N, C-alpha and C positions, 0 to 999 in steps of 0.2 A: 296178648297177641304174639309176643316174641316166642313164647313156648310153643304155640301152635305152628308158627313158621318153622321152628327148629324140628318139631315132630314130623310135620308133613314133608319137609325137606329130607329128613333122614329116611322116611319111608320110601320116598321117590328114588333116592340114591340107592337104597337097598334093592329096589326093584331092578334098577339098571345094573347094579353089580351082580345080580343073580341071573341075568339073561342066559348064561350058558345052561342053566337048569331048565328053563322053560322055552328057550329058543336056541337049541344047540346048533342049528343050521347057520346062526349068525357068527359062530366062532366060540373060542374057549375063554375069552375075556382076559383080564389081567393075570389070573391064576394060570391060564394056559401060556401066556407070554413068559411068566416066570418059570414054569415047568419046561418050556422049550430051551431054556438055558442049561438044563440038566443040573446035576448035583456035582460039585458044590457051587456052580455058577449062579444058579437061582438064589441060593442061600446068601451068597456074597452080595448079589445085587440088592436083596432085601435089607441086609444089614447095613450096606453102604447108604441106601436110600434113607432108612430110618435114622442112621447116624447124622446124615445131613439135616434131616428134619429136626433132630434134637439140637443141633448147632443153631439152626434158624430160630427155634423156640427160645433158646438161650439168649439170642440177640434181641428178640422181641421182649423177653422178660427184662432184660437189661434196660431197654427203652422205657418200659413201664416203671421200673424202679427209679430211673433217672428223672422221670416226670415228677413235679412237685406233688406230694401226697394229696393235697386239696384239689388238684386238677385231674387226678386219676378217675376214670369211669369204670374201672374194674381192678381187681387184684392182679399184681404182676404175674403170679403163678397161673392165672387163668389161661394164658397162652398155651399151656401144655395140653389143653383139650384137643389140640391137633393130632394127638395120638389115639383118640377115641373113635376108631373106625367102626361104622360108617358115619356116625354122628359128626365127625370132623368136617366132612365135605360141606355141610351147612354151617357149622360153627365157625369155620374159617372166615366167612364173610363177617360174622359178628366180632371176631377177634380183630380183623382189620378195622372195623368200625370203632371199637372201643379204644384201640391204640391211637387211631387218627383223631378221635374226639378228645382223648387225653392230651395228645400233642397240641391240638388247637387250643384247648383250655389252658395249657401251661403257658403258651404265648412266647416261648423262646425260639421256636422254629418258624420260619417264614410261612405265612398262610398258603402261598402258592406251592411251596415245597410239600406241605402237608397234603394239599389237594392232589398233587401229582402222585405222591406216595400212596394215597388212598385209591386213586383210580387204577394204578398199577397193581395194587393188592387185590382189588375187586376183579381185575382182569385175570390174574393168575388163578383166582378162586373159580371163576366161571369156566375158563378153559380147562381147569383140572376136572371139573364135572363133565365137560364135553369129552375129555379123554377116556371116560368110562364107557362111552358108546362103542358099538362094534364097527369094524371096518375103517375106511378112510377117515370118517368123521373123528373117530377116536384117536387115530394116529396124528391127525392135524391138531386136535385139541392138545394132545401131549406135547407135540413139537412146538406149540405156541406157549403152553403153560410153563414148561421148564425154563426157557430163557426169561420169561416174565418174572417167575419166582426168583431166579438168580438176580435179576435187576432190582427187584424189590428188596432182596436181602442186602444188596450193595447200598441201596438208599437207606436201609435201616442202620447199617454200620456207620454211614455218614451222619445220620441223626444222632446216633450214640456218641460219636466223637464231638459233635457240637454241644450235646448235653454234658459231656465230661468236661469240656472246656469251661462251661458255665459253672459247673459244680466246683471246679478247681479255683475259680476266681471268687466264688461266693463263700467257700469254706473258710472258717476262721483259722488263724495260725495257731498251731499247738502251743499250749502253755509250757513253760519250762519250770 
């Protein structure tokens, strides 16, 4: 079932991403927005954005690595699927799900925090998809998705700090 949801989600996202081809009257889409920045502005915007995504993925991978191995519901490196455009728009929901399930199974982070972390994660994922739509809907989606993503990232850093403290207190002292 998960494979079907991911495949259908990717097809639907691909349809929305390609609207400038089949409905040019709606606008130029994200590629038009990037092109409007000119060169090198558009290139800089893309590199900065993907650089931030890489830092965010690194934080999520760190979270998954810090979770007890027996509590992990996915491999830590699986968070890097966020770079597989357009598949990532659907996969992001599953990444949030696996990280939150891993955190819950680990039991070190308060249940309420994990629940808020997951809701915020699902929120930025949903608004990110909304940002792909043309016009005001897309702009509103992006305007909501970006701060939610930033807040989710901040919460991820907090989780990582808490897990680092646990790891430091549990690690045995080095032998001399």
